[in-house]
N, C-alpha and C positions, 0 to 999 in steps of 0.2 A: 170632940167625938165626931166620927164620920158616919155618913149614911151608907146603906147598902141597898142595891137593887138586885133582886133575884129574877132573872128573865127565864121563864119556864116555857118550853115548847109543849104544846098539847100532846097528849098520848096518841097512840096509833089509831087511825080511823079505818073504816071498812075500805075506803078508797085508797088510803096509804098502802094497805095490804095488797090491793090490786094494782098498785103503782100508777094510780090515776091522779091527775092534777085536781086538787080540791078548790083552790082559789077562794072566792067569796061564797061558794055554795055551802049550805048547811048539811054537813055530813056527820053522822054519829060515830062515837068511838066503837071500835071492834071489841070483842071479848078480851083479846090480848091487851088492847089499849086500856080497858078498865082495870085490868090487873096491874099494868104499868102505873096507872094513876094511884092505885092503893100503895104500891111500893114507894112512890113519890111522897105520899102522905107520911109513911113511916120515916123516910129520910128527913123530912122537914119538921117532924113533930117537936123537935127541941128548939126550933127557931121561933121567936116571938115577932110576928109581923105587925107593924103599926098600921099598914094600909095594904089592901089587896085590889089590884086592877085586873081587868080581864077583857079580851076581845069579846065582841057580842056574837061571835059565831058558835054554833052548838058544840063543836068539838072542844073549844076552849072552855066554855061554860061547864060542860060535863066534867072536864078534867079538874077545874077549880072546885067544883062541888065535891068531887071524890077526895081531893086533897084536904080541903078546909072545912067540909061539911056544908050541907044545904042551907043551914041557918047563918053561915058566915056572911058578914057584910062585905061585899066587894062591888066595886064600881065598874060598870060596863063602859068600855071606850070603843066606839065604832072605828075610830081612826087607827086602832091596832089590829084591824082585819088584815088578812093575807092580801098579797097582790092579786088584783083581778086578772086572771089568765085568759079572759075572753073566750074565744072559740076553742081554746085548748082544754078548758075545764071539763071534767068527766071523761077525758080520754087519756090513755096511757102514752108513753113515749113512742111505742111502735105504732099505735093508732094515729098519733099526730104526724109521724113521719109519712104515713100512707095517705092521710087525708089532706094535710097542709105541708107538703114536703119543702117547698121553697122558703116560706116565711118561718116555718118552725126551725129549719137548719140555720137560717140567718139569726133568729132570736137566740138559739143555743150558743152560737159563736160570738154574738155581740148584742146582748140584751139591752144595753144602754142606748143603742142606736136603732133598735128594731121595735116597732109598735105592734103588739099583738092585735089582730082584728077584734074589735069590740072589747078590747082589754085596756089596761091601765099602763101608761108609760112608766118606766123605771124611775125617771126623774120625778114625776108626780108622786109616785109611791114613796120614794125616799124622803121627799119633802114632808109628806103626810106623817110618816113614822117619826122622823126626827123632831118635828114640831110637837107631836103628842108626847114624845118622851121628854122633851125639854120642859113641858108644862108639868108633867108628873114629878120630875126631878126638882123643879122649882118649888113644888108644894111638899117636898119630902126631905127637907133639910134635917140631917141628923136622925133620920128614921130608917127603919128596915122595911123594905117594900117588896111585895111579890107581884109580878106581872105575868099572867098566863096568856100566851099569844102564839104566834106562828113562826115557822122556820124562816120565811122570807123577811119578816119583821126583825127577827134577831140578827139575821145576816146583814141587812143594810144598816142597822144601828151599830153593830160591831164594826163594820167597815167605816162608818162615820167616826166612831171613837178612835179607831186605830189609824184613821186617815189613809185607808187602803182601798183601792178600787175593786171592782168586780162584784157581781151578784152571787157567784158560785163559790167564792173563796171562803166564806164563813158560815156555810150551811151546818145545821146542827141536827142531831137525831131526835126522834120522837121521845117525849118525856124526859128530855135533858134539862140540866140546870146550868145557867151561865151567870156568874156573879160579877157585879160592877161596884166599885167603891166610889163614893161621891164625897168630895170635901175640898175646901179652898178654891171653889169655882171650877174644879176639874173632875172628870170621870175617868176612872182607870179600870181596865179589865183585870179581874183577879182569878177567875176560874171559868173555863170555857168548855161547853159541850160535855158536861160531867154526867155520865150514865152509870156510875159505880153502883148505885142503888138497884139497878136492873140486873146485876150479875152476882148478887149475893148468894 
């Protein structure tokens, strides 16, 4: 029997709606995001999860509670937080272009080699995420696991599994599901950025 990992990106936040960088800030879900999370709950109601993990940021916790219920037992994992975007947090793309034009353009074109002021390097972020995911996978042999986390986390983990570079290459939509199969010491991507439940 193989294990399965359901990587779920949190639903839309008020800042997502305004196209602002959230990062490690605690931002609540928007009304649309709460509807998305309820649709996620309907999509996943037929799946029996042995374990549920969640980033400790408010938007992930709210999403998890709406999917699995407030009384569901899920483990908060701070290492599954989004990348810290430093001075870019709380600002939109246009605002960052205006306020930090040089470093922001450099970071957009080559995030791996550009450190955001007061932010987290992509190398440190990737190492944090992959280490946390390996621990969860190691504890989840032959189990079905849900992980409610962030777009950046899913992107770098997917890039790690596929051995492909780039931070922007594997971005997923709000309230999406990506499924990984685990077995024989390997992790394989089975379904990526699935949002079918949002378009019923």
